[in-house]
PLY file of the C-alpha trace (Angstrom):
ply
format ascii 1.0
element vertex 627
property float x
property float y
property float z
element edge 626
property int vertex1
property int vertex2
end_header
0.00 0.00 0.00
1.72 3.17 -1.19
1.05 6.88 -1.05
1.00 9.40 1.76
-2.77 9.34 2.32
-2.96 5.55 2.26
-0.13 5.28 4.79
-1.74 7.95 6.97
-5.03 6.01 7.04
-3.22 2.79 7.99
-1.28 4.47 10.82
-4.36 6.20 12.26
-6.57 3.09 12.04
-3.90 0.95 13.68
-3.58 3.46 16.53
-7.36 3.69 17.01
-7.63 -0.11 17.24
-4.49 -1.02 19.24
-4.08 1.81 21.75
-7.54 1.53 23.43
-7.04 -2.24 23.72
-3.62 -1.73 25.31
-5.04 0.87 27.73
-7.93 -1.47 28.61
-5.44 -4.23 29.43
-3.40 -1.84 31.57
-0.41 -1.86 29.20
-0.25 1.90 28.59
-0.40 3.87 25.34
3.31 3.47 24.51
3.04 -0.31 24.18
-0.19 0.13 22.23
1.53 2.32 19.65
4.55 0.00 19.48
2.37 -3.07 18.89
0.38 -1.16 16.25
3.61 -0.36 14.44
4.75 -3.98 14.61
1.45 -5.19 13.15
1.38 -2.81 10.18
5.13 -2.93 9.57
6.78 -4.56 6.56
7.85 -7.63 8.54
4.36 -8.77 9.62
1.19 -7.70 7.74
3.14 -5.41 5.39
0.61 -2.57 5.16
3.56 -0.18 5.22
6.17 -1.13 2.60
9.72 -0.61 3.81
12.10 0.58 1.11
15.77 1.36 1.64
16.45 -0.38 4.98
13.79 1.48 6.96
14.70 4.97 5.79
11.21 5.83 4.49
9.48 5.08 7.78
12.13 6.70 9.95
12.11 9.84 7.76
8.32 9.97 8.08
8.58 9.92 11.85
11.48 12.37 12.11
9.18 15.37 12.25
7.32 13.78 15.17
10.56 13.64 17.15
11.38 17.20 16.04
8.06 18.53 17.37
8.33 16.53 20.60
11.80 17.84 21.43
10.77 21.42 20.68
7.84 21.18 23.12
10.03 19.51 25.76
12.52 22.36 25.35
9.74 24.93 25.83
8.98 23.41 29.24
12.57 23.77 30.47
12.77 27.20 32.04
16.34 28.06 33.13
15.26 28.63 36.75
13.77 25.13 36.86
16.89 23.66 35.29
18.99 25.34 37.97
16.93 23.66 40.68
17.77 20.19 39.36
21.38 20.96 38.32
22.66 18.34 40.76
20.55 15.63 39.11
21.52 16.76 35.61
25.26 17.07 36.20
26.07 14.47 38.84
23.56 11.72 38.07
22.97 12.34 34.37
26.60 12.93 33.43
27.74 9.98 35.57
25.29 7.68 33.78
26.45 8.80 30.32
30.15 8.52 31.15
30.03 5.21 33.05
27.83 3.53 30.41
30.03 4.82 27.58
33.25 3.64 29.23
31.94 0.15 30.00
30.36 -0.41 26.57
33.51 0.97 24.89
35.71 -1.40 26.88
33.56 -4.41 25.96
33.36 -3.36 22.32
37.16 -3.24 21.94
37.16 -7.06 22.03
35.07 -7.24 18.84
35.50 -4.11 16.66
37.85 -1.21 15.96
38.13 1.44 18.66
36.41 4.08 16.49
33.41 1.82 15.94
33.36 0.79 19.60
33.38 4.42 20.78
30.56 5.38 18.40
28.50 2.40 19.63
29.24 3.23 23.30
28.18 6.89 22.97
24.97 5.87 21.18
24.08 3.11 23.65
24.45 5.50 26.61
21.30 7.35 25.49
17.77 6.46 26.64
14.38 7.17 25.09
13.10 10.59 26.18
9.79 9.96 24.40
9.02 6.61 26.04
10.18 7.49 29.56
8.46 10.88 29.78
5.21 9.52 28.31
5.24 6.69 30.85
5.96 9.04 33.77
3.16 11.41 32.76
0.63 8.59 32.38
1.47 7.35 35.90
1.60 10.92 37.35
5.17 10.37 38.55
6.81 13.44 37.00
6.89 15.28 40.33
8.15 12.32 42.38
11.84 12.28 43.27
12.51 9.28 41.02
10.61 11.08 38.23
12.78 14.17 38.65
15.89 11.98 38.61
14.72 10.34 35.38
14.08 13.76 33.86
17.53 14.99 34.91
19.24 11.98 33.33
17.23 12.32 30.10
18.02 16.01 29.89
21.74 15.36 30.29
21.53 12.71 27.57
19.75 15.10 25.19
22.42 17.72 25.81
25.15 15.09 25.33
23.93 14.47 21.77
25.57 17.78 20.76
29.17 16.76 21.59
28.49 13.17 20.42
27.51 14.35 16.94
30.48 16.72 16.95
32.90 13.92 17.92
31.75 11.41 15.28
33.40 13.17 12.28
36.72 12.94 14.15
36.38 9.14 14.36
36.40 8.49 10.59
38.89 5.64 10.03
41.68 6.51 7.63
40.93 3.48 5.46
37.16 4.06 5.16
35.09 6.15 2.82
31.75 7.84 3.56
28.68 6.02 2.25
27.00 6.97 -1.00
24.27 8.77 0.93
26.77 11.00 2.70
26.96 13.58 -0.08
23.21 13.99 -0.08
22.73 14.00 3.67
25.61 16.21 4.74
24.69 19.08 2.48
27.06 22.00 2.80
29.78 20.33 4.89
30.21 16.99 3.12
33.47 17.95 1.44
35.09 19.41 4.56
37.67 17.56 6.69
36.60 16.13 10.05
37.81 19.08 12.16
36.01 21.55 9.87
32.79 19.54 10.08
33.02 19.70 13.89
33.44 23.49 13.76
30.49 23.73 11.34
28.30 21.77 13.73
29.05 24.11 16.63
28.56 27.08 14.29
25.09 25.86 13.34
24.18 25.45 17.01
25.44 29.01 17.68
23.18 30.31 14.88
20.18 28.58 16.47
21.01 30.13 19.85
21.36 33.62 18.34
18.10 33.27 16.42
16.36 32.10 19.58
17.59 35.08 21.55
17.30 37.88 19.01
15.34 36.67 15.98
12.29 34.67 16.99
11.07 37.17 19.61
10.60 40.09 17.19
9.06 37.74 14.61
6.47 36.42 17.07
5.77 39.93 18.38
5.09 41.15 14.84
2.78 38.23 14.10
0.99 38.53 17.45
-0.04 42.12 16.60
-2.11 40.82 13.69
-4.29 38.88 16.19
-4.60 36.06 13.66
-4.12 32.80 15.51
-3.62 30.75 12.36
-0.74 33.05 11.39
0.84 32.58 14.83
0.53 28.81 14.44
2.15 29.09 11.01
5.00 31.10 12.57
5.53 28.44 15.23
5.70 25.77 12.54
8.10 27.98 10.53
10.46 28.12 13.49
10.41 24.34 13.89
10.72 23.52 10.19
13.31 26.25 9.55
15.62 25.04 12.32
15.15 21.43 11.18
16.22 22.46 7.67
19.28 24.32 8.99
20.35 21.27 11.02
20.00 19.00 7.99
22.22 21.32 5.93
25.13 20.57 8.28
24.23 16.91 8.81
22.87 17.38 12.37
19.70 15.96 13.88
16.77 18.37 13.24
15.30 17.30 16.59
18.44 18.44 18.38
18.24 21.92 16.88
14.58 22.39 17.73
15.22 21.16 21.28
17.86 23.89 21.75
15.49 26.48 20.27
12.73 25.34 22.64
15.00 25.75 25.66
15.96 29.28 24.53
12.29 30.23 24.02
11.26 28.79 27.42
11.57 32.28 28.95
9.80 33.97 26.05
6.47 35.72 26.73
5.12 33.70 23.79
6.02 30.37 25.34
2.51 29.44 26.43
1.01 30.56 23.11
3.51 28.36 21.26
2.68 25.42 23.52
-1.08 25.81 23.11
-0.83 26.09 19.31
1.51 23.11 18.91
0.04 20.92 21.67
-2.65 19.38 19.41
0.12 17.95 17.21
2.12 16.56 20.12
0.17 13.43 21.09
-0.44 12.33 17.50
3.18 12.89 16.49
4.45 11.02 19.52
2.18 8.13 18.61
3.55 8.27 15.06
7.07 8.01 16.44
6.29 4.98 18.62
4.53 3.26 15.72
7.48 3.93 13.42
9.81 2.34 15.96
7.60 -0.74 16.08
7.32 -0.95 12.29
11.10 -0.81 11.79
11.84 -3.85 13.97
13.49 -6.15 11.44
12.10 -9.54 12.37
13.93 -11.23 9.50
17.24 -10.08 10.92
16.16 -10.98 14.47
15.18 -14.53 13.48
18.33 -15.05 11.41
20.64 -13.76 14.15
18.44 -14.37 17.19
21.23 -15.27 19.62
23.29 -12.19 18.74
20.38 -9.71 18.72
18.78 -10.90 21.97
22.16 -11.20 23.75
23.06 -7.62 22.82
19.58 -6.31 23.72
19.33 -8.01 27.12
23.00 -7.25 27.79
22.64 -3.47 27.30
19.37 -3.41 29.31
21.06 -5.31 32.16
24.21 -3.15 32.09
22.31 0.16 32.11
19.98 -1.12 34.85
22.92 -1.98 37.11
24.54 1.43 36.54
21.29 3.30 37.21
20.56 1.20 40.32
23.96 2.21 41.66
23.27 5.91 40.98
19.80 5.64 42.52
21.30 4.04 45.62
23.65 7.02 45.97
20.58 9.34 46.02
18.94 7.02 48.61
15.93 6.01 46.52
13.74 3.32 48.04
14.10 -0.12 46.46
10.84 0.08 44.48
11.50 3.65 43.29
15.06 2.72 42.36
13.93 -0.26 40.28
11.36 1.91 38.48
14.02 4.56 37.83
16.66 2.08 36.59
14.52 -0.21 34.42
12.57 2.72 32.99
15.80 4.22 31.57
17.47 0.97 30.55
16.48 1.05 26.86
18.48 2.66 24.05
16.96 5.95 22.87
15.56 7.48 19.71
18.58 9.75 19.23
20.65 6.61 18.71
18.94 6.13 15.33
20.37 9.52 14.38
23.90 8.66 15.54
23.79 5.26 13.77
22.76 6.93 10.52
25.46 9.59 10.91
28.15 7.00 11.70
27.09 4.92 8.68
27.31 7.95 6.41
30.79 8.75 7.74
31.99 5.20 7.15
32.45 4.42 10.87
29.78 1.69 10.71
29.25 -0.94 8.06
25.72 -1.58 6.86
25.50 -4.86 8.81
26.63 -3.19 12.06
24.08 -0.39 11.57
21.23 -2.85 10.89
22.12 -4.90 13.97
22.27 -1.84 16.22
18.95 -0.51 14.91
17.31 -3.89 15.63
18.78 -3.94 19.16
17.61 -0.38 19.82
14.05 -0.92 18.55
13.80 -4.20 20.47
15.04 -2.58 23.70
12.46 0.20 23.31
9.76 -2.48 23.05
10.99 -4.70 25.88
11.51 -2.07 28.61
7.86 -0.87 28.75
6.89 -4.54 29.26
9.47 -4.88 32.05
8.17 -1.70 33.70
4.61 -3.04 33.47
5.65 -6.30 35.21
7.51 -4.26 37.81
4.50 -2.02 38.56
1.89 -4.80 38.56
3.69 -7.57 40.43
7.20 -6.94 41.77
6.84 -3.53 43.45
3.51 -4.35 45.22
5.01 -7.58 46.58
8.16 -5.80 47.76
6.20 -2.99 49.40
3.99 -5.50 51.21
7.04 -7.35 52.53
8.76 -4.10 53.45
5.72 -2.84 55.34
5.48 -6.04 57.34
9.10 -5.81 58.44
8.83 -2.15 59.38
5.66 -2.66 61.42
7.28 -5.38 63.49
10.28 -3.16 64.19
8.32 -0.10 65.36
7.60 0.11 69.09
4.96 2.68 70.03
5.16 3.96 73.58
2.49 6.69 73.50
-1.03 6.70 74.91
-2.97 9.72 73.64
-6.67 10.49 73.33
-6.31 10.99 69.57
-4.80 8.64 66.96
-4.05 10.24 63.58
-3.43 7.94 60.59
-1.77 9.59 57.57
0.53 12.59 57.81
0.65 13.91 54.22
-0.50 17.42 53.24
-3.97 16.97 54.73
-2.89 15.09 57.85
0.10 17.31 58.65
-2.07 20.46 58.56
-4.58 18.81 60.88
-1.85 17.47 63.17
-0.07 20.82 63.43
-3.37 22.53 64.30
-4.07 20.01 67.06
-0.55 20.33 68.48
-0.73 24.11 68.38
-3.98 23.80 70.35
-2.29 21.68 73.00
-3.67 18.32 71.82
-1.10 15.58 71.31
-1.92 12.77 68.85
-0.28 9.42 68.17
0.64 9.66 64.48
0.92 6.68 62.12
2.01 6.74 58.48
2.98 4.13 55.87
5.50 6.09 53.77
9.09 5.40 55.00
10.61 8.34 53.12
8.04 10.79 54.48
8.47 9.46 58.01
12.22 9.96 57.82
11.79 13.58 56.72
9.09 14.29 59.34
11.27 12.91 62.13
14.07 15.22 61.04
11.59 18.12 61.30
10.77 17.18 64.90
7.53 15.20 64.47
7.14 11.90 66.28
5.66 9.68 63.57
5.44 5.88 63.66
5.55 3.58 60.64
2.59 1.24 60.47
-0.45 -0.15 58.72
-3.46 1.26 60.57
-5.68 -1.63 59.45
-3.79 -4.04 61.72
-5.50 -4.46 65.08
-2.29 -5.24 67.01
-0.68 -2.02 65.78
-3.66 0.13 66.78
-3.71 -1.59 70.16
-0.03 -0.78 70.71
-0.79 2.80 69.61
-3.25 3.10 72.49
-6.56 2.49 70.71
-8.10 0.99 73.89
-7.41 4.21 75.83
-8.01 6.69 72.96
-11.37 8.31 72.27
-10.95 9.55 68.67
-9.37 7.94 65.61
-8.74 10.15 62.55
-8.02 8.83 59.06
-6.40 11.59 56.97
-5.65 9.28 54.02
-7.25 9.62 50.59
-7.44 5.87 49.94
-11.12 4.82 50.10
-10.33 1.09 50.36
-8.04 1.76 53.31
-10.74 3.86 55.00
-13.36 1.12 54.61
-11.01 -1.48 56.13
-10.27 0.87 59.00
-13.97 1.42 59.74
-14.60 -2.35 59.75
-11.68 -2.89 62.12
-12.84 -0.21 64.56
-16.40 -1.52 64.59
-15.11 -4.99 65.36
-12.24 -4.41 67.82
-12.56 -0.81 69.05
-16.28 0.11 69.01
-15.76 2.83 71.61
-13.63 4.92 69.21
-15.25 7.86 67.49
-14.02 7.54 63.91
-13.45 10.67 61.80
-12.71 9.95 58.13
-11.41 12.02 55.24
-13.23 11.38 51.93
-12.04 12.54 48.51
-15.55 13.08 47.12
-19.24 12.39 47.68
-19.01 8.89 46.17
-16.45 7.85 48.77
-18.65 9.49 51.37
-21.61 7.33 50.28
-19.59 4.16 50.96
-18.67 5.39 54.42
-22.23 6.47 55.22
-23.54 3.00 54.37
-21.11 1.62 56.97
-22.59 3.92 59.59
-19.85 6.55 59.75
-21.20 9.92 60.92
-18.04 12.05 60.85
-17.11 12.31 57.17
-15.06 15.21 55.83
-14.96 15.76 52.09
-11.62 17.36 51.34
-12.85 19.79 48.66
-16.17 20.92 50.18
-15.01 23.55 52.67
-12.30 24.93 50.36
-14.78 25.28 47.47
-17.32 27.08 49.66
-14.59 29.34 51.09
-13.58 30.38 47.59
-17.23 31.04 46.77
-17.48 33.26 49.86
-14.51 35.33 48.73
-15.98 35.69 45.23
-19.25 37.05 46.65
-17.40 39.47 48.93
-15.39 40.82 46.01
-18.67 41.33 44.13
-19.92 43.57 46.96
-21.96 41.16 49.10
-21.92 41.85 52.84
-19.57 39.60 54.81
-22.20 38.63 57.38
-24.72 37.65 54.68
-22.08 35.67 52.78
-21.02 33.81 55.92
-24.60 32.89 56.72
-25.27 31.72 53.15
-22.09 29.63 53.11
-23.01 27.97 56.40
-26.48 27.12 55.15
-25.19 25.84 51.80
-22.75 23.59 53.67
-25.56 22.22 55.84
-27.85 21.74 52.81
-25.15 19.85 50.94
-24.41 17.58 53.90
-28.12 16.83 54.33
-28.50 16.08 50.61
-25.90 13.33 50.97
-28.15 11.51 53.43
-30.91 11.54 50.79
-28.83 10.71 47.70
-26.97 7.80 49.33
-30.17 5.77 49.05
-30.17 6.08 45.24
-26.46 5.78 44.40
-26.92 2.37 42.72
-29.79 3.57 40.51
-28.41 6.00 37.93
-31.74 7.42 36.71
-33.17 7.84 40.21
-29.89 9.35 41.40
-29.90 11.97 38.64
-33.55 12.81 39.29
-33.03 13.16 43.06
-29.83 15.16 42.49
-31.73 17.68 40.36
-34.40 17.96 43.05
-31.79 18.56 45.74
-30.00 21.17 43.64
-33.26 23.03 42.96
-34.12 22.88 46.66
-30.72 24.29 47.63
-30.99 27.09 45.08
-34.52 28.03 46.21
-33.50 28.08 49.85
-30.41 30.16 49.15
-32.24 32.55 46.82
-34.64 33.21 49.67
-31.68 33.84 51.95
-30.12 36.07 49.30
-33.19 38.32 49.26
-32.42 39.14 52.89
-29.33 40.93 51.63
-31.64 43.60 50.23
-34.14 43.37 53.07
-34.52 46.07 55.72
-34.61 43.32 58.30
-31.00 42.33 57.55
-29.37 45.13 59.54
-26.26 43.31 60.69
-23.07 45.07 59.63
-19.77 43.34 59.12
-16.49 44.77 60.43
-15.56 46.29 57.06
-18.89 48.15 56.83
-18.45 49.49 60.38
-14.95 50.77 59.56
-16.26 52.56 56.44
-19.08 54.11 58.50
-16.68 55.35 61.21
-14.27 56.79 58.64
-17.05 58.64 56.80
-18.28 60.21 60.04
-14.79 61.46 60.84
0 1
1 2
2 3
3 4
4 5
5 6
6 7
7 8
8 9
9 10
10 11
11 12
12 13
13 14
14 15
15 16
16 17
17 18
18 19
19 20
20 21
21 22
22 23
23 24
24 25
25 26
26 27
27 28
28 29
29 30
30 31
31 32
32 33
33 34
34 35
35 36
36 37
37 38
38 39
39 40
40 41
41 42
42 43
43 44
44 45
45 46
46 47
47 48
48 49
49 50
50 51
51 52
52 53
53 54
54 55
55 56
56 57
57 58
58 59
59 60
60 61
61 62
62 63
63 64
64 65
65 66
66 67
67 68
68 69
69 70
70 71
71 72
72 73
73 74
74 75
75 76
76 77
77 78
78 79
79 80
80 81
81 82
82 83
83 84
84 85
85 86
86 87
87 88
88 89
89 90
90 91
91 92
92 93
93 94
94 95
95 96
96 97
97 98
98 99
99 100
100 101
101 102
102 103
103 104
104 105
105 106
106 107
107 108
108 109
109 110
110 111
111 112
112 113
113 114
114 115
115 116
116 117
117 118
118 119
119 120
120 121
121 122
122 123
123 124
124 125
125 126
126 127
127 128
128 129
129 130
130 131
131 132
132 133
133 134
134 135
135 136
136 137
137 138
138 139
139 140
140 141
141 142
142 143
143 144
144 145
145 146
146 147
147 148
148 149
149 150
150 151
151 152
152 153
153 154
154 155
155 156
156 157
157 158
158 159
159 160
160 161
161 162
162 163
163 164
164 165
165 166
166 167
167 168
168 169
169 170
170 171
171 172
172 173
173 174
174 175
175 176
176 177
177 178
178 179
179 180
180 181
181 182
182 183
183 184
184 185
185 186
186 187
187 188
188 189
189 190
190 191
191 192
192 193
193 194
194 195
195 196
196 197
197 198
198 199
199 200
200 201
201 202
202 203
203 204
204 205
205 206
206 207
207 208
208 209
209 210
210 211
211 212
212 213
213 214
214 215
215 216
216 217
217 218
218 219
219 220
220 221
221 222
222 223
223 224
224 225
225 226
226 227
227 228
228 229
229 230
230 231
231 232
232 233
233 234
234 235
235 236
236 237
237 238
238 239
239 240
240 241
241 242
242 243
243 244
244 245
245 246
246 247
247 248
248 249
249 250
250 251
251 252
252 253
253 254
254 255
255 256
256 257
257 258
258 259
259 260
260 261
261 262
262 263
263 264
264 265
265 266
266 267
267 268
268 269
269 270
270 271
271 272
272 273
273 274
274 275
275 276
276 277
277 278
278 279
279 280
280 281
281 282
282 283
283 284
284 285
285 286
286 287
287 288
288 289
289 290
290 291
291 292
292 293
293 294
294 295
295 296
296 297
297 298
298 299
299 300
300 301
301 302
302 303
303 304
304 305
305 306
306 307
307 308
308 309
309 310
310 311
311 312
312 313
313 314
314 315
315 316
316 317
317 318
318 319
319 320
320 321
321 322
322 323
323 324
324 325
325 326
326 327
327 328
328 329
329 330
330 331
331 332
332 333
333 334
334 335
335 336
336 337
337 338
338 339
339 340
340 341
341 342
342 343
343 344
344 345
345 346
346 347
347 348
348 349
349 350
350 351
351 352
352 353
353 354
354 355
355 356
356 357
357 358
358 359
359 360
360 361
361 362
362 363
363 364
364 365
365 366
366 367
367 368
368 369
369 370
370 371
371 372
372 373
373 374
374 375
375 376
376 377
377 378
378 379
379 380
380 381
381 382
382 383
383 384
384 385
385 386
386 387
387 388
388 389
389 390
390 391
391 392
392 393
393 394
394 395
395 396
396 397
397 398
398 399
399 400
400 401
401 402
402 403
403 404
404 405
405 406
406 407
407 408
408 409
409 410
410 411
411 412
412 413
413 414
414 415
415 416
416 417
417 418
418 419
419 420
420 421
421 422
422 423
423 424
424 425
425 426
426 427
427 428
428 429
429 430
430 431
431 432
432 433
433 434
434 435
435 436
436 437
437 438
438 439
439 440
440 441
441 442
442 443
443 444
444 445
445 446
446 447
447 448
448 449
449 450
450 451
451 452
452 453
453 454
454 455
455 456
456 457
457 458
458 459
459 460
460 461
461 462
462 463
463 464
464 465
465 466
466 467
467 468
468 469
469 470
470 471
471 472
472 473
473 474
474 475
475 476
476 477
477 478
478 479
479 480
480 481
481 482
482 483
483 484
484 485
485 486
486 487
487 488
488 489
489 490
490 491
491 492
492 493
493 494
494 495
495 496
496 497
497 498
498 499
499 500
500 501
501 502
502 503
503 504
504 505
505 506
506 507
507 508
508 509
509 510
510 511
511 512
512 513
513 514
514 515
515 516
516 517
517 518
518 519
519 520
520 521
521 522
522 523
523 524
524 525
525 526
526 527
527 528
528 529
529 530
530 531
531 532
532 533
533 534
534 535
535 536
536 537
537 538
538 539
539 540
540 541
541 542
542 543
543 544
544 545
545 546
546 547
547 548
548 549
549 550
550 551
551 552
552 553
553 554
554 555
555 556
556 557
557 558
558 559
559 560
560 561
561 562
562 563
563 564
564 565
565 566
566 567
567 568
568 569
569 570
570 571
571 572
572 573
573 574
574 575
575 576
576 577
577 578
578 579
579 580
580 581
581 582
582 583
583 584
584 585
585 586
586 587
587 588
588 589
589 590
590 591
591 592
592 593
593 594
594 595
595 596
596 597
597 598
598 599
599 600
600 601
601 602
602 603
603 604
604 605
605 606
606 607
607 608
608 609
609 610
610 611
611 612
612 613
613 614
614 615
615 616
616 617
617 618
618 619
619 620
620 621
621 622
622 623
623 624
624 625
625 626
C-alpha cells in the first residue's frame, strides 16, 4: 500500500484499534503504539512497505521527534533547570560517562576502537519519548525518582551535541563515507573532520542567536495581527526552519529544535507556542512509537536471534545496574530505584540519528548499523513490558514485605486520646493545628521516606499499617477516644472502619473522603463524621468571590453555612439512590433546585430592611465617613 494518504489512514486506524485495547489491558499507550507499528510494519502484515532499509518510515517519523523535542525544550525554564542541576550534572553525566566507558571497553574485544566508541556513545542514550510519556501517564513526573529520570534524560539530550560533533573525528583513515553521505551532509560533506566539527558548533550558535534575538521580534510582529492561524504558522516555521538548517550541516533536526525550545522557554510567547503546537504533540508522539515498532526487522532478528537478543538483554542489564547504583547514591527506596533504573534501561531514539550519521561517515558498516537498529528498537519495546511487570507484580510484593518488616520493628510507647493515621499534606495540617492547640496525637504513616523527613523536622511519627489491630492496640486504641483517618485511599478507610467496629467500638471515627461517592460508601457503613476534602475549600472560595462582588460579609457567611448544611443533608438523601443512575440523577436535580430556592430566599435578605447586621468592614467605612 503506497502513497501518503494511504499510509496515513493505515497508521491512524492501527492506533485507534491497538491503543484503546492496550489501555484497557493496563499496558499503557506506549506499548499500544509500538504493537500497532509492529502489526502494520513490513515484517508482519506489510501494510507499510519498507524501502531502503527502513529509511522511508524513519524519515516519516522524524518530524514527530522534532516537534516533541521542541515542546520539551519549551517546558525547560532556566530557573527550573537550575533547581535540578545536581541531578543533571552528577547523576545524568555519571550515567552517560560510566555507560560509555563500559560499553567501549567491551566493544574493543570485537570491533575497531572508532566503531566501539561510536557504539558506546549511542548506547548511553535512553528514550526521552518513552520514559516521559510513561511518567506522565502514571503521574510520577513530580516524584523524586521522576525528577531523577528527567535529569538523566536532559543530560543525555544535551550530550547528543558533543556526540555528533565527535563522530566526524572518528572516521577511520581506510574508510570512505557512504553513497548517501553527499546527499545527507549538504554543505559540509566535502570538509575535513575538524572543519565539520566546527560547522556543527557554528550551526548550534546560529540557532542560539536566532532564539535570543530573531524569533522574539518575529512572534511579536505576528501577534499584533491577532490572527491565531498566522501565529501557528510562525511556530511551525520556526520548527521547520531550524530542522532544515540542522540537515544542511548533517545534524539531527530534533536536536536543533530542542535547543530552540530551551531558549524560548523564557519567552512571553512560550505558552502561546505550547497551546498552538500541543494538538500535534500526542499524535506525532504516537507516530514516532509506531514507526519504531514498524522498523523492527524480524527477519534479521530470526536469522541472528542469539546475537540480537544477547546484545539487547545485555545493554538493558548493564544500564539497569549502573542506574541502580546511581539511585542508591541518592537514597531512593528499592521500588522507586527499580522503576528509575529499568525505565531508563532502553536505548533511545537519538541513537537512530547517531547510527545513521556513523554509517554515512563510514564508521559503521551496513550490517553493524542494521544490527544496532534492531537492538535499539527491540530494547524500546521490551523495557515498557518490564516496567509493566515491575509495577503490577514486583513492586507491590516488595512494598507488602517491606511494610510487614517495618511494622514489626516499630515500638509505640504513646497513649494519647487521639490517633491520627496519615501525615501527608492533609494530615500534617490537621496534626499541626491540634498540636498548636495543646492536643497531642499518636501519628501513624505508611511512607518510610516521608516518616524519615518528618522525624528530622521534629515530628514523632510511627511507621505502620493502621488496618492491623495489634498495631492500633499498641498505639493506644483501647485508651483513645478519637481515631482520625487523613488518608485519601477509600479502600483503606473502609477497612479501617470495619476494624474499629469490630475491635474498638468505643472509638469515634473521623474519616477524610475525597468526594461524595467515597462518602456514600462510608455512610452506608454507619460513619457519621465524614469530611470531604474539597467541600469547605470550594465554599470558602465562593465566599470570597461574593465578597469581592460587593456582598456583605455577614450575609455571605450565613449563606455559606447554610449551603454547607444543605449539601451535607442532601448526601443523606442521595446515598439511598447511588446504585440507581436514573433515580440518582432525578433526586440530584431535586436537591440542587431545593438548595438554590432556599439560598435565593436567603439572598433576598441581603436587600431586606430586616437584615441590619453590619460586618467589620462596613463598620470601619461608616466610622471613617463620620470622621
